[in-house]
C-alpha positions as CSV (number, residue, x, y, z in Angstrom):
1,M,-73.5,-25.0,-137.8
2,A,-74.5,-21.8,-139.5
3,I,-77.2,-19.6,-138.0
4,S,-80.1,-18.6,-140.2
5,R,-80.8,-15.0,-141.1
6,D,-83.9,-15.0,-139.0
7,K,-82.1,-16.2,-135.9
8,K,-79.3,-13.6,-136.5
9,N,-82.0,-10.8,-136.7
10,E,-83.5,-12.1,-133.5
11,L,-80.1,-12.0,-131.8
12,V,-79.4,-8.5,-133.1
13,A,-82.8,-7.3,-131.9
14,E,-82.2,-8.8,-128.4
15,L,-78.7,-7.4,-128.2
16,T,-79.9,-4.0,-129.3
17,E,-82.6,-4.0,-126.6
18,L,-80.1,-5.1,-123.9
19,L,-77.4,-2.6,-124.9
20,S,-79.8,0.3,-125.2
21,S,-80.8,-0.1,-121.6
22,A,-77.5,-1.2,-120.2
23,K,-75.6,1.0,-117.6
24,T,-72.4,-0.7,-118.6
25,T,-71.2,-3.6,-120.7
26,T,-67.9,-5.4,-120.1
27,Y,-66.4,-7.9,-122.5
28,A,-63.7,-10.5,-121.9
29,A,-61.8,-13.1,-123.9
30,Y,-62.8,-16.5,-122.7
31,Q,-60.7,-18.8,-124.8
32,G,-59.7,-21.9,-122.8
33,L,-62.7,-21.9,-120.4
34,S,-64.6,-25.1,-120.1
35,V,-68.4,-25.2,-120.4
36,A,-68.6,-25.8,-116.7
37,D,-66.6,-22.6,-116.1
38,V,-68.9,-20.6,-118.3
39,Q,-71.9,-22.0,-116.6
40,D,-70.4,-21.1,-113.2
41,L,-69.7,-17.6,-114.4
42,R,-73.3,-17.3,-115.7
43,R,-74.6,-18.4,-112.3
44,Q,-72.4,-15.9,-110.4
45,A,-73.5,-13.1,-112.8
46,R,-77.2,-14.0,-112.5
47,E,-76.9,-13.7,-108.7
48,A,-75.4,-10.2,-109.2
49,G,-78.1,-9.1,-111.7
50,V,-75.8,-9.3,-114.7
51,T,-76.5,-11.0,-118.0
52,I,-73.8,-12.9,-119.8
53,K,-74.0,-13.2,-123.6
54,V,-71.7,-15.2,-125.9
55,V,-72.4,-13.9,-129.4
56,K,-70.5,-13.3,-132.5
57,N,-68.7,-10.0,-132.5
58,R,-70.1,-9.1,-135.9
59,L,-73.6,-9.3,-134.5
60,V,-72.6,-7.1,-131.5
61,R,-71.1,-4.6,-133.9
62,V,-74.4,-4.5,-135.9
63,A,-76.4,-4.0,-132.7
64,L,-74.1,-1.2,-131.5
65,K,-74.2,0.5,-134.9
66,G,-78.0,0.6,-134.7
67,L,-77.9,2.6,-131.5
68,D,-77.2,6.4,-131.6
69,T,-75.1,6.3,-128.5
70,Y,-72.5,3.8,-130.0
71,K,-72.7,4.3,-133.7
72,D,-69.6,6.5,-133.9
73,L,-67.4,4.2,-131.8
74,D,-64.3,2.4,-133.2
75,L,-65.2,-1.2,-132.5
76,S,-62.1,-2.7,-133.9
77,S,-61.2,-4.0,-130.4
78,L,-64.1,-6.4,-130.6
79,N,-62.2,-9.4,-132.0
80,G,-61.5,-12.9,-130.9
81,Q,-63.7,-15.1,-128.7
82,L,-65.5,-12.6,-126.4
83,L,-68.3,-12.8,-123.9
84,Y,-70.3,-9.8,-122.9
85,A,-71.5,-9.0,-119.3
86,I,-74.4,-6.5,-119.4
87,S,-76.2,-4.8,-116.5
88,Q,-79.3,-2.6,-116.6
89,D,-79.1,-1.7,-112.9
90,D,-75.5,-1.2,-111.7
91,E,-72.6,0.4,-113.4
92,V,-70.0,-1.6,-111.5
93,M,-71.3,-5.1,-111.4
94,P,-70.4,-6.4,-114.9
95,A,-66.8,-5.4,-114.3
96,K,-66.8,-6.7,-110.8
97,V,-68.3,-10.1,-111.8
98,L,-65.8,-10.7,-114.6
99,N,-62.8,-9.4,-112.5
100,D,-63.7,-11.6,-109.6
101,F,-64.0,-14.6,-111.9
102,A,-60.8,-13.8,-113.6
103,K,-58.9,-13.8,-110.3
104,H,-59.7,-17.5,-109.9
105,N,-59.5,-18.5,-113.6
106,D,-56.6,-17.3,-115.8
107,N,-58.4,-18.2,-119.0
108,L,-60.8,-15.2,-118.7
109,V,-59.1,-12.0,-119.7
110,I,-60.9,-8.7,-119.5
111,A,-60.6,-6.9,-122.8
112,G,-62.7,-3.7,-122.3
113,G,-66.1,-2.2,-121.8
114,L,-68.7,0.2,-122.9
115,S,-70.4,2.8,-120.8
116,S,-73.9,4.1,-121.2
117,D,-72.5,7.4,-122.3
118,G,-71.0,5.8,-125.4
119,V,-67.5,5.7,-124.2
120,L,-65.2,2.7,-125.0
121,M,-63.2,1.7,-121.9
122,A,-59.9,0.0,-122.0
123,A,-59.2,-3.1,-119.9
124,D,-57.3,-1.1,-117.3
125,D,-60.4,1.3,-116.9
126,V,-62.6,-1.7,-116.5
127,K,-60.3,-3.2,-113.8
128,A,-60.3,0.2,-112.0
129,L,-64.1,0.2,-112.2
130,A,-64.2,-3.3,-110.7
131,A,-62.2,-2.0,-107.7
132,L,-64.9,0.5,-106.8
133,P,-67.5,-0.5,-104.1
134,S,-70.9,-1.6,-105.3
135,K,-73.8,0.7,-105.4
136,S,-75.3,-0.8,-102.3
137,Q,-72.0,-0.4,-100.4
138,L,-71.8,3.2,-101.4
139,I,-75.4,3.9,-100.3
140,A,-74.6,2.2,-96.9
141,E,-71.5,4.4,-96.5
142,V,-73.5,7.6,-97.2
143,V,-76.3,6.6,-94.8
144,A,-73.7,5.8,-92.1
145,Q,-72.1,9.3,-92.7
146,L,-75.5,11.0,-92.5
147,L,-76.4,9.1,-89.3
148,S,-73.0,9.8,-87.6
149,P,-74.0,13.2,-86.1
150,V,-77.3,11.8,-84.8
151,H,-75.4,9.0,-83.1
152,D,-72.9,11.5,-81.6
153,V,-75.7,13.7,-80.2
154,T,-77.6,10.7,-78.8
155,N,-74.5,9.4,-77.1
156,A,-73.6,12.8,-75.6
157,L,-77.1,13.2,-74.3
158,S,-77.3,9.7,-72.9
159,G,-74.0,10.3,-71.1
160,N,-75.4,13.3,-69.4
161,L,-78.5,11.5,-68.5
162,H,-76.5,8.6,-67.0
163,G,-74.5,11.1,-64.9
164,L,-77.6,12.7,-63.6
165,L,-79.1,9.3,-62.7
166,D,-75.9,8.2,-61.0
167,G,-76.0,11.4,-59.0
168,I,-79.6,10.9,-57.9
169,E,-78.8,7.3,-57.0
170,A,-75.8,8.3,-54.9
171,K,-78.0,10.9,-53.0
172,A,-80.8,8.4,-52.5
173,T,-78.4,5.7,-51.0
174,S,-76.5,8.1,-48.7
């Protein structure tokens, strides 16, 4: 069934808004996925804060051409049945969600991505991005590194305090 011009304009406006505020967008070919598989992917993506859109590539091209960041890109790689994973919060999560789903379902093939800087990423770049730790994991690692000297000092001081207390206890009992 054909989509009316008004509905297409609404979709383009919605896509333009999503893509203008997106940190990254990852797209993948989904030919052969069942409706249940796509619903499962949407559920996993929603839990990770990622929006999944299944839209005609022509409408995505129109939306991208309307944004200054993407207007000079060669969008010829946007062909076939593609779904788009978009995140406004995390640069890694769209790639990670699609990559994790593709590990268990061979019918989902990552085709590429778009960065917020207007760079078109190849499928290998997206897979490398998916291998990175998430933002929260990186923050936790930095905090652990920053707290490491504090823990070392605390442990050293408590060791000396325990030695002093053991010496006092030995004198008191003898």
